[in-house]
C-alpha positions in Angstrom: -66.2 -21.7 -10.7 -62.8 -23.1 -9.7 -59.4 -21.5 -8.9 -56.3 -21.2 -11.1 -52.7 -20.0 -10.6 -52.1 -16.6 -12.2 -48.6 -15.0 -12.7 -49.2 -11.6 -11.3 -45.7 -10.1 -11.9 -42.5 -9.7 -9.9 -42.2 -13.4 -9.6 -45.4 -13.9 -7.7 -48.1 -16.5 -8.2 -51.7 -16.1 -6.9 -54.6 -18.5 -7.0 -57.7 -16.7 -8.1 -61.3 -17.7 -8.8 -61.6 -18.5 -12.5 -64.5 -19.7 -14.7 -63.9 -22.0 -17.6 -66.5 -22.4 -20.4 -67.9 -25.7 -21.5 -66.4 -27.1 -24.7 -68.2 -25.9 -27.8 -68.6 -27.5 -31.2 -65.3 -29.1 -32.2 -63.7 -28.4 -28.8 -62.3 -30.6 -26.0 -62.0 -29.8 -22.3 -58.7 -31.0 -21.0 -57.5 -31.6 -17.4 -53.7 -30.8 -17.5 -51.5 -33.2 -15.6 -48.1 -31.8 -16.5 -46.8 -28.5 -18.0 -43.2 -27.8 -18.8 -41.8 -24.3 -18.3 -40.2 -22.4 -21.2 -37.9 -19.5 -21.6 -40.7 -17.6 -23.3 -42.6 -17.7 -20.0 -39.9 -15.5 -18.4 -41.6 -12.3 -19.3 -44.9 -13.5 -17.9 -43.3 -14.4 -14.6 -41.7 -11.0 -14.4 -44.6 -8.8 -15.8 -47.7 -10.9 -15.1 -50.4 -12.2 -17.4 -54.2 -11.8 -17.7 -54.6 -15.4 -18.7 -53.4 -18.6 -17.1 -49.9 -19.4 -18.3 -48.5 -22.6 -19.7 -48.0 -23.8 -23.3 -46.3 -27.2 -23.0 -49.1 -29.2 -21.5 -50.1 -32.9 -21.3 -53.4 -34.1 -19.9 -56.6 -36.0 -20.2 -59.8 -35.2 -22.1 -62.6 -34.9 -19.6 -65.4 -33.5 -21.8 -66.0 -33.1 -25.5 -68.2 -30.7 -27.5 -70.5 -31.6 -30.4 -68.8 -32.9 -33.6 -65.7 -34.3 -31.9 -64.3 -37.8 -32.3 -61.7 -38.1 -29.6 -63.2 -40.0 -26.6 -63.3 -38.8 -23.1 -60.4 -40.3 -21.1 -57.9 -39.9 -24.0 -54.4 -38.9 -22.8 -52.4 -36.5 -25.0 -50.5 -33.2 -25.4 -51.7 -29.8 -26.5 -50.3 -27.9 -29.5 -49.4 -24.3 -28.7 -51.2 -22.7 -31.6 -54.9 -22.5 -32.4 -54.2 -22.9 -36.1 -57.2 -22.5 -38.5 -56.7 -25.7 -40.5 -58.0 -23.9 -43.7 -55.4 -21.4 -44.8 -52.7 -21.9 -47.5 -50.1 -22.7 -44.8 -52.3 -25.1 -42.9 -53.3 -26.9 -46.1 -49.6 -27.3 -46.9 -48.9 -28.8 -43.4 -47.3 -25.6 -42.1 -49.7 -25.3 -39.1 -46.9 -23.5 -37.2 -47.1 -20.7 -39.8 -50.9 -20.4 -39.9 -52.2 -17.3 -41.7 -55.3 -17.0 -39.6 -54.2 -18.2 -36.1 -56.8 -17.7 -33.4 -54.5 -17.6 -30.4 -51.7 -19.3 -28.4 -52.2 -21.4 -25.3 -50.8 -19.7 -22.2 -50.3 -16.4 -23.9 -53.8 -15.1 -24.9 -55.7 -18.3 -24.0 -55.8 -20.0 -20.7 -52.9 -22.5 -20.6 -51.6 -25.7 -18.9 -50.8 -24.4 -15.4 -54.5 -24.2 -14.7 -56.9 -27.0 -13.7 -58.6 -27.0 -17.1 -58.0 -26.0 -20.7 -60.4 -25.7 -23.6 -58.9 -26.4 -27.0 -59.9 -27.2 -30.5 -59.8 -30.9 -31.1 -57.3 -30.5 -33.9 -54.8 -29.0 -31.4 -54.8 -32.2 -29.3 -52.5 -35.1 -30.0 -53.3 -38.5 -28.4 -50.3 -40.3 -26.9 -51.8 -43.6 -25.6 -51.4 -44.9 -22.0 -47.7 -45.8 -21.9 -46.0 -42.4 -21.3 -45.9 -40.6 -18.0 -47.3 -37.1 -18.5 -44.0 -35.2 -17.6 -42.2 -37.3 -20.2 -45.0 -36.6 -22.8 -44.3 -32.9 -22.6 -41.0 -33.6 -24.4 -43.0 -33.9 -27.6 -43.6 -30.1 -27.5 -40.7 -27.6 -27.4 -37.9 -30.1 -26.6 -38.6 -32.5 -29.5 -41.0 -30.6 -31.6 -39.5 -27.1 -31.8 -35.9 -28.4 -31.7 -36.6 -31.2 -34.2 -38.2 -28.7 -36.7 -35.1 -26.5 -36.5 -32.8 -29.4 -37.2 -35.1 -30.4 -40.2 -34.7 -26.9 -41.5 -30.9 -27.3 -41.5 -31.2 -30.7 -43.2 -33.4 -29.2 -45.9 -30.3 -27.2 -47.0 -27.6 -29.6 -45.9 -28.9 -33.2 -46.3 -25.2 -34.3 -46.1 -24.8 -32.6 -42.7 -21.9 -34.2 -40.7 -21.0 -31.5 -38.2 -23.2 -29.2 -36.1 -22.8 -26.2 -33.7 -25.6 -25.2 -31.3 -25.4 -21.8 -29.6 -27.4 -21.7 -26.4 -27.7 -24.8 -24.1 -31.1 -24.0 -22.6 -34.0 -26.5 -23.1 -34.4 -25.8 -26.9 -30.6 -26.0 -27.5 -30.4 -29.2 -25.5 -33.4 -30.5 -27.4 -31.6 -29.8 -30.7 -28.6 -31.7 -29.3 -30.6 -34.7 -28.3 -32.6 -34.8 -31.5 -29.4 -34.4 -33.6 -27.6 -37.1 -31.6 -30.5 -39.6 -32.1 -31.0 -38.7 -35.8 -27.4 -38.2 -36.9 -25.7 -40.9 -34.9 -22.9 -41.1 -32.4 -20.0 -40.1 -34.7 -21.2 -36.7 -35.9 -19.5 -33.9 -33.9 -22.0 -31.7 -32.1 -20.6 -28.6 -30.4 -22.8 -26.7 -28.0 -22.0 -23.3 -26.4 -23.2 -21.3 -23.4 -22.0 -19.0 -20.7 -23.3 -21.3 -17.9 -20.8 -24.0 -16.8 -23.8 -26.0 -15.3 -25.5 -26.1 -18.7 -22.4 -27.0 -20.5 -21.8 -29.9 -18.2 -25.4 -31.0 -18.6 -25.1 -30.8 -22.4 -21.9 -32.9 -22.3 -23.8 -35.6 -20.3 -26.2 -35.8 -23.2 -23.5 -36.3 -25.8 -22.5 -32.8 -26.8 -19.0 -31.2 -27.0 -19.2 -28.2 -24.6 -17.7 -24.9 -25.7 -17.8 -21.7 -23.6 -19.6 -18.9 -25.5 -16.4 -16.9 -25.5 -14.5 -19.6 -27.3 -16.8 -20.4 -30.2 -14.1 -19.0 -32.6 -12.0 -22.0 -31.8 -14.6 -24.5 -33.0 -13.8 -26.1 -36.4 -15.9 -25.1 -39.3 -19.3 -26.9 -39.3 -21.9 -27.7 -41.9 -24.8 -26.3 -39.9 -25.5 -24.2 -36.8 -28.6 -23.7 -34.8 -28.9 -20.6 -32.6 -31.2 -21.3 -29.6 -30.0 -18.3 -27.6 -31.5 -15.4 -29.4 -28.3 -13.4 -28.8 -26.8 -11.3 -31.6 -23.2 -12.2 -30.6 -24.1 -15.9 -30.6 -25.7 -15.7 -34.0 -22.8 -13.9 -35.5 -20.3 -16.3 -34.0 -22.3 -19.3 -35.3 -22.4 -17.8 -38.8 -18.7 -17.2 -38.8 -18.1 -20.9 -38.1 -20.0 -22.2 -41.1 -18.2 -23.8 -44.0 -19.2 -23.2 -47.6 -22.8 -24.3 -48.2 -23.4 -24.0 -44.5 -26.7 -23.1 -43.0 -27.6 -21.2 -39.8 -31.0 -21.8 -38.4 -32.3 -19.2 -35.9 -34.9 -20.8 -33.5 -34.4 -18.5 -30.5 -36.4 -15.3 -30.6 -34.4 -12.2 -29.6 -31.8 -9.9 -31.0 -30.6 -9.0 -34.5 -28.2 -10.6 -36.9 -26.2 -8.2 -39.2 -25.0 -9.6 -42.5 -22.5 -8.7 -45.2 -24.5 -10.3 -48.1 -21.5 -10.8 -50.4 -19.2 -12.5 -48.0 -21.7 -14.1 -45.6 -24.0 -15.5 -48.2 -23.2 -15.1 -51.9 -19.5 -16.1 -52.1 -19.9 -18.8 -49.5 -23.2 -20.2 -50.6 -24.5 -20.1 -47.1 -28.1 -19.8 -46.0 -29.8 -18.2 -42.9 -33.2 -19.6 -42.0 -35.8 -19.0 -39.3 -37.7 -21.8 -37.6 -40.9 -21.2 -35.7 -42.3 -23.9 -33.4 -43.2 -27.1 -35.5 -45.9 -28.5 -37.7 -48.6 -30.6 -36.0 -47.8 -33.4 -38.5 -44.4 -34.0 -36.8 -46.1 -35.5 -33.7 -46.5 -39.1 -34.9 -42.8 -39.6 -35.8 -41.7 -37.8 -32.7 -43.9 -40.0 -30.5 -42.2 -43.1 -31.8 -38.7 -41.6 -31.3 -39.8 -40.7 -27.7 -41.0 -44.3 -27.0 -37.7 -45.8 -28.4 -35.5 -43.4 -26.4 -37.5 -42.6 -23.3 -34.6 -43.1 -20.9 -32.3 -40.7 -22.8 -34.9 -38.0 -23.5 -36.3 -38.3 -20.0 -33.0 -37.1 -18.6 -33.8 -33.7 -20.0 -36.5 -33.3 -17.3 -34.4 -32.5 -14.2 -37.0 -31.2 -11.9 -40.7 -31.6 -11.2 -42.9 -29.5 -8.9 -46.5 -29.7 -7.8 -48.6 -26.8 -9.1 -48.7 -25.5 -5.5 -45.0 -24.8 -5.9 -45.3 -23.0 -9.3 -43.2 -20.0 -8.1 -40.4 -22.2 -6.9 -40.6 -24.1 -10.2 -40.0 -20.9 -12.1 -37.2 -19.8 -9.8 -35.5 -23.1 -10.4 -36.0 -23.0 -14.1 -34.7 -19.4 -14.4 -31.7 -20.1 -12.2 -29.8 -21.5 -15.2 -29.1 -24.7 -13.4 -31.8 -27.0 -14.6 -32.9 -28.8 -17.7 -36.6 -28.9 -18.3 -38.7 -28.1 -15.3 -42.2 -29.6 -15.2 -45.2 -28.5 -13.1 -47.5 -31.4 -12.3 -51.1 -31.7 -11.1 -52.7 -34.8 -9.5 -56.2 -35.9 -10.2 -58.9 -34.5 -7.9 
């Protein structure tokens, strides 16, 4: 029996006794060392959660169940979804759209803010010994989710040479960074938000900041990615698309109302959704992270010890931070 931090609602965090099982067949026991906070944790911080939160974790294997191949001592990151590996989606590589998913770390399985995590071996991605754990968390939502959204846009517009991002939170900034690295320095990338702090931060990473109320002044673009989840932002992004343009919605949230004839048919536009990212994206993203560690590391603006989890959430939810990472030292 150990203790773990639980989000109990109303912005409070309590350490409570908590038992973790031994890893079973095909499972690993991980000691989390860093866990990045995410906007989807907001509701858990407000309302509480019956499981330990945290779904962007990096850590070390400390025990392995029967039938596993990853050695104890391996450092790596944990994929959010307990994908089955057998269904039609998984066989096609779309592990993010698994048809028989067993759960999500930090939402209905104990996650990375705790002292331990039990995961299926296929959910763990080894990273080697060269990356600090807080930096390694960039492989998850910041690079993985954001990169997958950009890849969705490129699947429709491979000739993409202008981009609009609505929402300059961590995923929006991740899209910006991924696009800047992948598309080059000359492609205009506009990014909108209501927060002046976030706009300034996005500008420091190579984006052209646009206040959310002025998106109508942005020139037409080949693609837009909505990371805000706001109906008004999605609509304004769609309105800025050129013919053959594509809007990718990666931020969960509100609706988007369409006039099919004008918005889609006559303009040849497409609207796509993008959910998390395929596990198979990890190796390429790891190499990108290694080559651009200084640039991508700037997205992490704050780190807190796990004893300061409540303060970490308050900082993250203030709207004046990039990625906030909660760390844990070895015992």
